[in-house]
C-alpha positions in Angstrom: 16.0 -71.0 12.1 13.3 -69.1 11.9 13.6 -69.7 8.3 13.6 -73.6 7.9 10.9 -73.2 10.6 8.1 -71.2 8.2 9.7 -72.4 5.2 8.5 -76.4 6.7 5.5 -74.8 8.3 4.8 -73.5 4.8 5.3 -77.4 2.6 3.2 -79.1 5.6 0.1 -76.1 5.0 0.8 -76.8 1.2 0.9 -81.1 1.4 -2.5 -81.1 3.4 -4.3 -78.8 0.6 -2.9 -80.9 -2.3 -3.9 -84.1 0.0 -7.3 -82.6 0.2 -7.7 -82.1 -3.4 -7.0 -85.6 -4.5 -9.7 -86.9 -2.1 -13.2 -87.0 -2.6 -13.5 -86.0 -5.8 -16.7 -87.5 -6.0 -18.2 -84.6 -3.6 -20.8 -82.9 -5.0 -18.2 -79.2 -5.5 -19.9 -76.3 -3.7 -19.5 -72.5 -5.5 -17.0 -70.5 -3.2 -19.1 -67.5 -1.7 -19.4 -64.0 -1.1 -21.3 -62.4 1.9 -21.0 -58.5 3.4 -21.1 -57.6 6.9 -19.7 -54.9 9.6 -20.5 -52.6 11.3 -21.4 -48.7 12.1 -21.5 -46.8 15.8 -22.1 -42.9 16.2 -21.1 -41.3 19.7 -21.6 -37.8 20.9 -19.6 -36.9 24.6 -18.1 -34.1 26.4 -15.5 -33.7 28.2 -16.6 -32.4 32.1 -13.3 -31.5 33.3 -10.1 -31.2 31.3 -6.3 -29.9 32.6 -3.5 -29.7 30.3 -0.3 -28.7 31.6 3.6 -28.5 31.7 4.7 -28.4 35.2 8.3 -26.7 36.1 10.7 -28.2 38.8 14.5 -27.0 39.4 17.7 -29.5 39.9 20.7 -28.4 41.2 23.6 -29.4 39.0 26.9 -28.3 39.1 29.7 -27.4 36.0 31.4 -30.4 35.5 29.0 -33.1 34.7 25.3 -31.4 35.2 24.8 -33.7 38.6 26.8 -32.2 41.3 25.7 -29.7 43.7 25.1 -26.4 43.1 25.8 -23.5 46.3 23.3 -23.9 48.8 22.4 -19.8 48.3 21.0 -20.6 44.6 17.6 -21.5 46.1 16.8 -17.9 47.0 16.1 -16.7 43.3 12.7 -16.7 41.9 13.4 -18.8 38.7 13.8 -22.3 41.2 10.5 -21.3 42.2 8.1 -24.4 40.9 5.2 -23.7 38.4 2.8 -24.7 35.6 1.7 -23.8 32.4 -1.5 -24.1 31.6 -1.0 -26.0 27.9 -5.3 -26.2 27.4 -6.9 -25.3 24.2 -10.4 -24.5 24.0 -12.7 -27.0 22.1 -16.7 -27.0 21.4 -19.0 -27.8 24.7 -19.8 -30.9 22.9 -18.3 -33.2 20.1 -19.9 -36.5 17.4 -17.1 -39.4 16.2 -17.9 -42.0 13.7 -16.1 -45.9 13.8 -17.3 -48.1 11.4 -16.1 -51.1 8.8 -17.5 -52.9 6.1 -16.1 -56.3 5.7 -15.6 -58.3 2.7 -15.9 -62.1 3.5 -15.3 -64.5 1.2 -15.7 -68.3 1.6 -15.8 -71.9 0.1 -15.1 -75.5 1.7 -12.9 -78.2 0.1 -14.0 -81.6 -1.2 -11.1 -82.5 1.8 -13.7 -80.9 4.3 -11.2 -78.3 4.7 -12.7 -73.8 5.0 -11.4 -71.2 3.2 -12.4 -68.2 4.7 -10.5 -64.6 3.0 -11.6 -61.0 4.0 -10.8 -57.5 4.1 -12.3 -55.0 5.8 -13.1 -51.2 4.0 -12.9 -48.3 7.1 -16.2 -46.4 7.0 -14.0 -43.2 7.4 -10.7 -41.2 6.4 -9.2 -40.5 10.1 -8.3 -44.4 10.4 -6.9 -44.6 7.6 -3.1 -44.1 7.1 -1.8 -42.3 4.4 -4.3 -42.2 2.8 -5.1 -46.5 2.7 -8.9 -46.8 3.4 -8.5 -51.0 4.2 -7.8 -52.0 7.6 -7.1 -56.2 8.0 -7.0 -58.4 5.5 -6.5 -62.4 5.5 -6.5 -65.3 3.9 -7.8 -68.4 6.4 -7.7 -72.7 5.9 -8.9 -74.3 8.5 -8.9 -78.0 9.5 -8.9 -80.6 12.2 -5.5 -79.5 12.3 -6.4 -76.1 13.0 -6.0 -72.9 11.9 -3.3 -70.7 9.4 -3.9 -67.5 8.5 -1.7 -65.4 6.0 -2.0 -61.5 5.3 -2.2 -58.3 7.7 -3.7 -59.0 10.4 -3.1 -60.0 14.6 -0.9 -62.2 15.5 -1.7 -65.6 17.6 -1.6 -63.7 20.8 -4.3 -60.8 19.5 -6.0 -64.2 18.6 -6.3 -66.5 21.4 -6.0 -63.5 24.3 -8.1 -60.6 23.8 -11.1 -62.3 25.4 -9.0 -63.5 28.4 -7.8 -59.8 29.0 -9.0 -57.2 31.2 -11.3 -54.3 30.2 -11.1 -56.3 26.5 -12.7 -59.3 27.9 -15.3 -57.5 30.1 -16.3 -53.9 28.0 -19.7 -53.0 27.4 -20.1 -49.3 26.1 -16.7 -48.2 24.4 -13.2 -49.4 24.0 -11.0 -48.8 27.3 -7.5 -49.3 25.2 -8.6 -47.1 22.2 -11.0 -44.8 22.8 -9.8 -42.6 25.4 -7.7 -40.3 23.2 -10.7 -39.5 21.2 -11.9 -37.0 24.0 -9.0 -37.1 26.5 -5.3 -36.8 24.5 -2.6 -38.6 27.3 0.7 -36.7 28.0 2.3 -39.1 25.2 6.0 -40.1 25.1 7.1 -41.3 21.8 6.7 -44.9 23.7 3.2 -44.2 25.5 1.4 -46.1 23.8 2.8 -49.2 25.0 0.9 -48.9 28.4 -2.2 -48.3 27.8 -3.7 -50.7 26.3 -2.9 -55.3 27.7 -3.1 -56.7 23.9 0.4 -58.2 22.2 -0.4 -55.6 19.3 2.5 -55.6 16.6 -0.3 -54.3 14.5 -2.1 -55.0 10.7 1.5 -56.1 9.6 1.8 -59.1 7.3 2.1 -62.6 8.7 2.3 -66.2 8.8 -0.3 -67.3 12.0 -1.1 -70.8 12.9 -3.6 -71.6 15.5 -3.8 -75.4 16.9 -7.2 -76.9 17.3 -8.3 -76.9 21.1 -7.2 -80.8 23.0 -8.7 -81.2 26.7 -9.0 -77.2 26.9 -5.6 -76.4 25.3 -4.6 -74.4 22.9 -1.4 -73.0 21.3 -0.4 -70.3 18.3 2.9 -69.0 16.5 3.2 -66.5 14.0 6.0 -64.9 12.4 5.8 -61.6 11.0 9.0 -60.3 8.5 8.2 -57.1 9.9 7.2 -54.7 13.1 5.4 -52.5 11.7 2.2 -52.3 9.2 3.1 -52.6 5.8 0.8 -53.6 2.6 3.2 -52.6 0.3 4.5 -55.8 -0.7 7.8 -54.6 -0.8 11.2 -55.7 1.3 11.6 -55.5 4.7 14.9 -52.4 5.4 16.2 -54.0 8.4 18.3 -51.9 9.0 16.1 -49.2 10.1 12.9 -52.0 11.2 12.7 -54.7 14.0 11.6 -57.2 12.0 12.0 -60.9 12.1 9.4 -61.5 14.4 8.3 -64.6 16.3 5.4 -64.9 18.7 3.6 -67.3 20.5 0.2 -68.2 22.5 -0.6 -70.4 25.0 -4.5 -70.6 26.5 -6.4 -73.0 28.5 -10.3 -72.8 28.8 -12.7 -75.4 31.0 -15.9 -75.4 33.3 -15.9 -76.0 37.2 -19.6 -76.7 38.3 -20.9 -73.6 36.9 -17.9 -71.4 37.1 -15.7 -71.2 33.4 -12.4 -70.1 33.4 -10.0 -69.4 30.9 -6.0 -68.4 31.4 -2.9 -67.5 28.8 0.5 -66.2 28.0 1.6 -65.1 24.9 5.2 -62.9 24.1 6.3 -61.9 20.9 9.9 -61.1 20.0 11.4 -58.5 16.8 14.9 -58.1 16.1 16.5 -54.6 16.2 17.9 -52.8 13.5 21.2 -54.4 11.6 22.6 -50.7 11.6 20.9 -48.1 13.9 23.3 -45.2 13.1 20.2 -45.0 10.2 17.5 -46.3 13.1 14.5 -44.2 13.6 13.0 -43.8 17.2 11.4 -47.1 17.2 14.3 -49.2 16.1 17.6 -48.6 17.7 19.5 -51.6 16.8 18.5 -53.4 20.3 16.0 -56.4 20.2 12.3 -56.2 21.7 9.9 -58.0 23.0 6.6 -58.2 25.1 5.0 -60.8 26.9 1.3 -60.8 28.4 -0.1 -62.5 31.1 -4.3 -63.2 31.4 -7.4 -65.0 33.2 -11.3 -64.5 33.0 -13.8 -65.9 35.0 -17.2 -66.6 34.6 -19.5 -67.6 37.4 -23.0 -68.4 36.9 -25.4 -65.0 36.6 -24.0 -63.1 34.3 -21.2 -61.9 36.2 -17.3 -62.5 34.8 -14.2 -61.2 36.2 -11.1 -60.7 34.3 -7.5 -59.6 34.2 -3.8 -59.0 31.9 -0.8 -57.7 32.9 2.3 -57.2 30.5 5.6 -55.7 30.4 7.5 -54.4 27.5 11.3 -54.2 27.0 13.9 -54.0 24.6 17.4 -55.1 25.3 18.7 -51.7 25.9 16.0 -50.5 28.8 15.3 -47.8 26.8 12.0 -49.0 26.6 10.5 -50.7 29.5 7.2 -50.5 30.7 4.4 -52.4 33.3 0.4 -52.2 32.1 -1.9 -53.6 34.7 -5.7 -53.6 32.9 -8.6 -55.5 34.9 -12.5 -55.4 34.5 -15.8 -56.3 35.9 -19.6 -57.1 33.7 -23.0 -57.9 34.6 -25.6 -59.0 32.2 -28.9 -59.5 33.0 -31.0 -60.1 30.1 -30.5 -57.1 27.9 -28.7 -55.1 30.1 -25.6 -54.8 31.1 -22.6 -53.0 32.9 -18.6 -52.9 32.8 -16.5 -50.9 35.0 -12.5 -51.5 34.2 -9.2 -50.0 34.4 -6.1 -49.7 32.9 -2.2 -48.8 35.2 0.7 -48.2 33.1 4.0 -47.2 33.6 7.2 -47.3 32.2 10.0 -48.5 34.6 13.0 -45.5 33.3 11.1 -42.4 32.7 8.3 -40.5 35.2 5.8 -41.6 32.4 2.5 -42.8 33.8 -1.1 -43.6 32.5 -4.1 -44.1 34.5 -7.9 -44.8 33.0 -10.9 -45.9 34.5 -14.4 -45.9 32.7 -17.7 -47.5 33.6 -20.1 -48.4 31.2 -24.1 -49.5 30.4 -25.2 -50.8 28.0 -28.8 -51.6 26.9 -29.9 -54.8 23.6 -32.6 -52.4 21.3 -32.7 -55.5 19.2 -31.0 -57.6 17.3 -27.5 -56.4 17.0 -27.8 -52.9 18.2 -27.2 -51.3 21.2 -27.1 -48.0 22.8 -24.2 -47.8 25.4 -23.6 -43.9 28.1 -20.0 -44.2 29.2 -18.7 -42.1 31.8 -14.9 -42.3 31.6 -11.2 -40.8 33.5 -7.5 -40.6 32.5 -4.9 -39.4 33.8 -1.5 -39.6 32.7 1.8 -37.8 33.5 5.0 -37.9 29.9 8.7 -38.6 30.5 10.4 -36.3 32.3 12.6 -33.8 29.7 15.2 -31.1 30.7 14.6 -27.8 30.0 16.6 -23.7 30.1 19.8 -24.1 32.6 19.0 -21.3 34.8 22.4 -19.4 37.0 22.8 -19.0 41.0 21.2 -15.3 39.7 18.5 -16.4 38.0 19.6 -15.4 34.8 19.4 -18.5 31.9 23.2 -19.4 31.0 24.9 -18.7 27.4 26.6 -21.2 29.1 24.9 -24.4 30.2 27.3 -26.5 32.0 28.1 -23.5 34.1 27.1 -24.3 37.7 23.5 -23.0 38.3 20.3 -25.4 38.2 18.0 -27.2 35.5 14.5 -27.5 34.5 12.9 -29.8 34.4 9.6 -30.1 32.4 6.8 -32.6 32.7 3.8 -32.6 30.8 0.8 -33.9 32.5 -3.2 -34.3 31.3 -6.0 -35.8 33.1 -10.0 -34.9 32.8 -13.1 -36.7 32.7 -15.8 -37.4 30.4 -19.7 -38.6 29.3 -20.0 -40.5 26.5 -23.2 -41.7 24.9 -23.3 -43.7 21.5 -25.0 -46.7 19.3 -23.9 -49.5 17.5 -25.5 -51.3 15.0 -23.6 -54.4 14.3 -24.9 -56.2 10.9 
């Protein structure tokens, strides 16, 4: 079904291009052009307070299945007393960060009126590059009265249609709450923590094909097919035995105005097939399908005030990766001055992992394309719990881990406050 659907989409797109090329041959042809733009952001910041520790607690276990009650007198042993281990690493008082990209844009207008846009994004520093690859997103799009078709390594329909409606993404005026907090404050990170840190349905920059309709009465729909969920720009066929594959993404939105109040609402989902052979799976692919969905809303009032909220749920069919996230923010703009306050709360359903971050930002436009911003960031996070050493009733570590006693339970907790300021130039 998916193959037939995408084959039909490709056929329609090819027909549109061919028809456009055959029409209006007498019109003057314009040579395709190329332009360069991008941005450069330099920031400096410091951590005012940072706590990184592992909490150790103990649970009574039995000798048969690890879940029965141990002898009651075992609580008297010293090893059962809850404790913590300080994991903090000394760092410099201040730090500097850079985020820069150069965008190459090729554009052309066909004699039918359809527009072609080819884009390649070059990372400005090495820490964003993966495996020595300095290229970020890249795509080719064709747009016209029928809508827009996008082919390449870029975000799918939910990212392109819903980001501007979603919580901190729609309201932030300084650092990006979803991505930049980690530059200063490290979360306690289980393998799946990234899923509950930000509210975009972001499947990375894997190569995909996307269709986004024109707006009709304020309504817009979009659909994406992605062979792979992970980034891939090596032109190799997808290994369905080891990768989440054959993904379908969709989004719908509506924007309008009621008097002086503007608003937008939307929703989206993604679903990717699990590994065909889970016995050789990685930790990102266990043989079960993975899906997530998002609902988002934004409202703009007269006078420069905006509020936005988004809620995301992530799940897979074996119920191991299930989480919820809520992202909300407000923004006020008055002349060259902008203020924002945004927060995100994420929790994994089947573990005690959690992530909370709040950011207050101020920005001032210094000139066309130039902005100075200052930010206060607070973050608190807890990892999933894991089992440590098992102790006997006398407090000594057991050589035979099935004996009755107490199981050590460990959980990382990281929290802190940071101040960050910087200048961003968009050219």
